[in-house]
Steps between C-alpha positions, in 0.01 A plus 500: 500500500548582146411828324415575138854598416621152574264314269622359172292549184469130427328446832212728413289245296208347695463127462148431621150646466511614862837671460383662174194642668696650790768633268242675269326645808820625643605662159163660456503664837856617457473642152172676585683667793794593277282649225273703725737634771853516382665758271868577468490786753223380732697306755775760524238774554335299771833438673570872503155557646570255774826678585349846488234414751742336751428134412786263418529382139583161641125450575423490127805289427388267774174437329659447159748257649217321678310463169813374326558243770151358480512487124811297541329264746206446260728434208705262709184305585373496141827378348615265780651192327456288812182323600371671808165389655472845665447665157123510451247733329441661842866578547524651150191713549617615840828626351325664198266676749800628697655638179168671409472664845861620479434644154191675625681647797785621295262658246323684781830629632614624167162656426467674840457883492828687515399656828472148658757274355484252787146376421481122481862430580565156643694634794413820675788740528583596856570870564776508773377850613173350632537430874243228517708301257852566626398388846426154363801270467493360144692179461529560124661851519853377458418237240527543131161483316489184298289184448512174677767278345467193717378207299356353816274807550380494143446126509309536827265785393412333160148344500507135607243313279306200625553157363241398237280253670210333313510775239429767761727799552342652809566361838247475795562873579392591140854594408695417185821599659645625826661842491756513792528848651768718656459826683484835316802616695707225332474683170666809671786294639616304200864489604411346835234272348768373260738438794230320698429275197857427410559151630554147363169313488464175686783589740507669842347844509735795580512590861309823440190508713587842637538631144165344402335678796641833385343448164161412665516809728555729198209366308628196313240281669426242400847393382529261216521128592841336455592147395764441765520322840468710808771482757462376861712496808771233465428342838117518485315285764141419553316790689366440847160341549206723457358675813832478678657674197287813560705623789842331456801681346551347157807293415776716347587228244149540338569854381715610210682791657707619208291811422467624860720700736431259777634147449314327781170540688664622827624796303141591405387533853819668622474859632775586246266448206278793603716735308551287195338605173190300390371315798567732801130617489383150567781352705235380756343293213773239546444477868263206513419540871132462549501684834539848366186457287302422809591831660275714274298736721129427503234775444757781542379807305840660539676207318514433129540125566198280510482130563386234250227382738373858542476538118323166460244606762407806305334310214246230460660393176671157513873546433650191324746623227688825450805697399769671700664770287797599711877465550464185690646155572147358555442565872159652435418191290626269770279665769202471265587141419453419868148655463431267201538783249719455184701812408717554194793734592584735213851643540834569333852400603603840625864415562418182689332160439148598580331260262728213594424537867123508433521173314726334756242579767243301296314805373419641159722770354362710212783676322352802323601862454293797609420581139346162422131405480441244774472147366163432666154500336242758592307475827691205634687604820353559839787720629770731375757615762788743443740648752814724499548481119269738309597798703578871433730425211213381274333745265124551514440375145694175557322440828170535322590216263620288787189539724263456210676174405448392862138599463479283190616180677308553820165336516186686612520563877871421481733689733787742413738549790742794466735432781708802621519688170715805568584828330575860577209680674441747220462211248263285693192672357607422145550126584169488684321634192639217294392239748155648538437474127433131564194597699552221757330472832737610783510231764801664662669829419790619717749782428775551766833668521804306387739529802805310390636780295546879542321573172143613499339171398179318556383142510170391341357164591175411329280193479254540208223287362431476125131572406291276276490662155261382225 
């Protein structure tokens, strides 16, 4: 990425009408900003104001550097000596718009009242004395503030114009270009984003799936696409035939074990793994024995467990497709598959090959973080099931966004099954208030004491039906 200081004077002359238009627009905006906002003492006074109110001067420097960077990008596009099919009027106008927005933001910041110097800053300053912020682990805390330098990231995020077919610019989706997206959190983790995108195109991708998941969990989701070949296990074999694969331990050679503590499947189901970080909470997930799932007590009001058949008997709604949002290896989906129901299993690789095992069983893994909008259209699923995942660690506000996204994808009369949600007794009322905001019909509602620990905790099992809303 080049900045203004690196441009040579002879490169500043536009050589086409399009370039001239963009260049004049850019200079008009820039000189208007200079003439109306800046005076010799203005910036220094604003920096002193920032410091006196406890805000870091780097915030203003950050915006100025950002503006300088985007000006450099625009000039680089205008004066490119190489023929590049991606350089179109839309790409020029997009970059001019970015520069204009940055100028407007910087002007607002410099013009803010002296009592509130942080107005309109690009990045909100974090006060370390505020407990609600210090409790949150911020992946960017130890990283130097700077911009993305990876050419791969910049190339990826630039608009991708359509080919010109029959003189028409817009495609069947009424778009002139596709704008690839990355998560907002990526802009706050530029060091790690650069690291993720530092690779040699058209060769094998780095063996960094655990690092990619850390980025996802901290908000860089979706990640940018990469132009490299994914790695696979060196001795990969065909999976077992479907149906029989549902309850057979997968072949070790079909899993790439390099990122995991365990190096074979037997380790995953060993009693020794229960104290290992990452997958000890779901060590039973890797036990594919069907028998233990048939031991669920029936119609026991003192138990938080409820059988699948009991849930299905509570509703007249046909259940055909659904989502399991849990730390799982697909056992719930396998049981539903035997009942002619298709379930997508949304999970992460929490220290073990959850997604790989789901796929090897012949089921559908859905790899999404808890902060992501579900990739389903509105009112399309018959069932959403979640168990032993969104428990007492989750904040009320985040839970609201999660359950309302479940509501979005559930069709009218669809079923939401909260399976053994647990939290401390004194917090259950708060979680119930979030769930009740959905205004679902309660087909089953059971709160029982959680007896496997000494803490004062409760289980909530609920089967709820979405109303018809018009």
